[in-house]
N, C-alpha and C positions, 0 to 999 in steps of 0.2 A: 657902383659896382665896377669891376675891373675892366680894363680895355679888351675888346673882343680879340685882339691878336696877341695877347700877353703870353699865352702858351702855344701860339701857332706852330704846329708840327712836332709838338713835344709829345713823348710816349709816357703816359701816366698809368700806374697800377693802383688800384683802390681795393683793399680787401674790406669785407663787411659792408659791401655797397648795395646790398639788396633792398634796404630801406633806411629810414632815419638819417642820421647825420652822414654817413657813407654814401647814400644815394644822392643827397644834396651836394656833397663834395664833387662827386662825378659830374652832376649836372653843370655846376659852375665852372669846372675844368672844360667841359664840352662847350660852354658858352664863350670861353676865352680861346678856342681854336685847337685844343689838344686832341690827341687819339687817346682814348681811354679804355683800359681793361677793367670791367668791374667784376669783382668776385662776390658771389653769394654763397652762403652756407648750404642753402637747400633751393631746389627749384621753386620759382614764384608760383603761388596759387592761382593768380589771374593773369591777365595780359600785362605787358610792359607799359609804363607810363609813355605817353605820347612822344615826349621829347627824346626818351631813349629809343623807342621803336624807330623813329625817324633817324636818329644817329646810327642805329646798327644797319639800317637800310642803305646809309650813306657810307658804311664801313669806317665810320669815325669812332664807333663804339663796339666793344665785344664783350659779351656776357659769358661767364664761366661759373658754373656751380660745383663746389668741392667742400666736403664736409672735413674739416680740419682735425676731427676726432676719429676719422677712419684712417686705417693705413693706406698710404698712396695719396691721401687727399691733397696735402700740400704738394707732393710731387706732380699731380696732375695740373695744379694751377701753374707751377714753374715750367713745365712743358709747354703749356699754351702760351705763356709769356715768351719764351725762347722762339716759338714758332711764328709769332706775330711781329715782334719787335727786334730790330738789330741792336738796340740799346734801350735802357730804361732811363729817362730823365727824372722822373719823380716816383717815389714809392710812398704810398700812404698805408700804413699798418693800422687799420681801423677795426679789424675783426675782433670780436670778443663779447662777452656778456656775463652777467652775474651768476647765471644758471639757476640759482635760487638762493634763498636766505637760510643758512645752516648754522644753528647755535654751536658754539665751539665744542660743547660736550657731546653733541650728536653727530658732529661731522664724520662721515665714513671715509675710508680711503678712496672709494670710487668717486665720491663727490669732489674731494680734495684734488685728485688726479685730473678730473674733468676740468675744473676751474683754472688750474694751472696750465693744463694743456691749450685751452682756448685763448687765454689771455696773455700767457707768458712765453711758453714754449713756442707757439706758432709764429710770434713776432721774431724770435731769434732764428727760427728755421726758414721763414720767408726771406728775411734779410740776408741770411747766409746764402741762400740759393740765388738771389739776384744781385749779389755784390759784383760779380764778374761783368754783368750787364750795365749796372750803375757805373762802374769804373770807365766804361767806353763813352759815357756821356760827357759833354764838355763842362757842364756845372750841375752835377746831380744833387738831388736833395731827398732826404728821408724825412717824414713827419709821422710820428707816432701818436696814437690816441692813448691818454692816460685818463685821470679822473681826479676831481676835487678830493675824492676819498683817499687818493694816494697821500694827502697831506693830512686829512682829518681823521683817517681810519675808518670812515663811513658809518653807517647806523648798525644796530644789532643784526647779526646774521650774515655780515658782508666783510668779515675780517679777511678772508682769503682772497676774495676779489680785490679788496682795497690793496692787500700785500702785493698781488701780481701787478697792479697798476703802478705801485712805487718801484717794483723791479724794473719795469719798463722805463720809468723816468731815469733811474740811475743807469741802466744799461745804454740808454740814449746818450747820456752825457759821456760815459766811457767811450762809445762808438764815435761820437763827435770828435773827441780827441784823437783817436786812433786813425780815423778815415780823413782828418783834416789835410794831411799831406796830398792825398789823392784828389782833393778839391770837392769831397762830398760833404755836405752839410747835413747834420741831423738835429732835429728839434722835436719838440712835443706840443700838442694842444691838449689842454686840461678842461674839458667841460664841466660846468656846474650841473645844476638841476635843470635838465633839458626835457621838454615835452615831446618824448618819442615813445615808441612801443616799450622801451626798457622800463620806464617808470610806470607805464600802464600795467606792466606785469608785476614789478616788485615793489611799488609803493602805493598805499592807499590814497584816496582822495584827501582824506584828513591830513595825512603825513605831507602831502604836497602842498596844501594850503598853509599848514603851519611853516613849511620852510619858505613859501612865497613871502610871508610876513617878515621873515628875517632877511630878506635880500634887499639892499639899498634900492635898487632900480624898482622894487615892488612888483616884479613879475617874474615867471619861470622863463628860462631860455627856450629858443627854437632851433631846429636844425639849420635854418637860414641865419641865425645869429652866429653859428659855429663855424660854418663852411669857409667864410672869407679868411679866418685865421690860418687855415691850411694852405690856402692859395698864397697868401702873404708870404708864409714860411718856405713855400715851395719855390718862389720866384727869385731867381738870382738878382734880377733888376731891383726888386723891392726890399730884399733882405739878405743880400749877398755877403754881409759881414756879421751875420747872426748864426751862431750855432752852439749846440749845447744848452738851448733854453727851453723852458716850459712856459708857454703862453696860456694864462689862466682866462677862461671866458666863463664868468659866472655872475654877471650883473652886480658884483662887488661883494659877493658872499664872504670873501676872505679879507675884506678890509679890516686891519686891526684897530 
């Protein structure tokens, strides 16, 4: 694991941190000394995990709930960030989901708009809203979550979701070039098939087992497998000469 002072005093914003990969990313940043704002799309049904409850009590963590589909949802998050942090050192754009599996012939305008809004537009709007704060940091980093489906196209019913992740990947590369003179690095983490609520909702047990058999490491990934990639790309010490890249975390699923 990383040194406990790797991000000491750093201000970190993690969207989509209510569960799964995002929550684990936040936990590991807290373990490394960061101050973390965790964004969740909706209020938690139960109590906060112990590590987070303790960090909130110590004012090292702040939890904000904002629905990115609602008007003013992103604005509410941005206002909270501005009220808490004089600058942002690390932005993790992790919010997003498949929403559902929609066959191309049956896809409605509402479904299309929802998937694009959550996975694509929100990344652009959050990034745009925090750029001024990121520019005030000495070595800022943005790490965006994409997906293995950005390269493969995903499985039936996920074409629009996969396309939004490909958009974020390309957007991140263009942003990396544009922001390099300001010292802001932009990279992506691309998870493969990870055992989170995402696949519990959108994939059958049979589908997951069939996928597992195709993975060279012969297992599905976990949030704990993914989170260190974000910390690595966020650290100027560890990856200060890396920008515009996509780090695939998939157990070898994409080996040609």
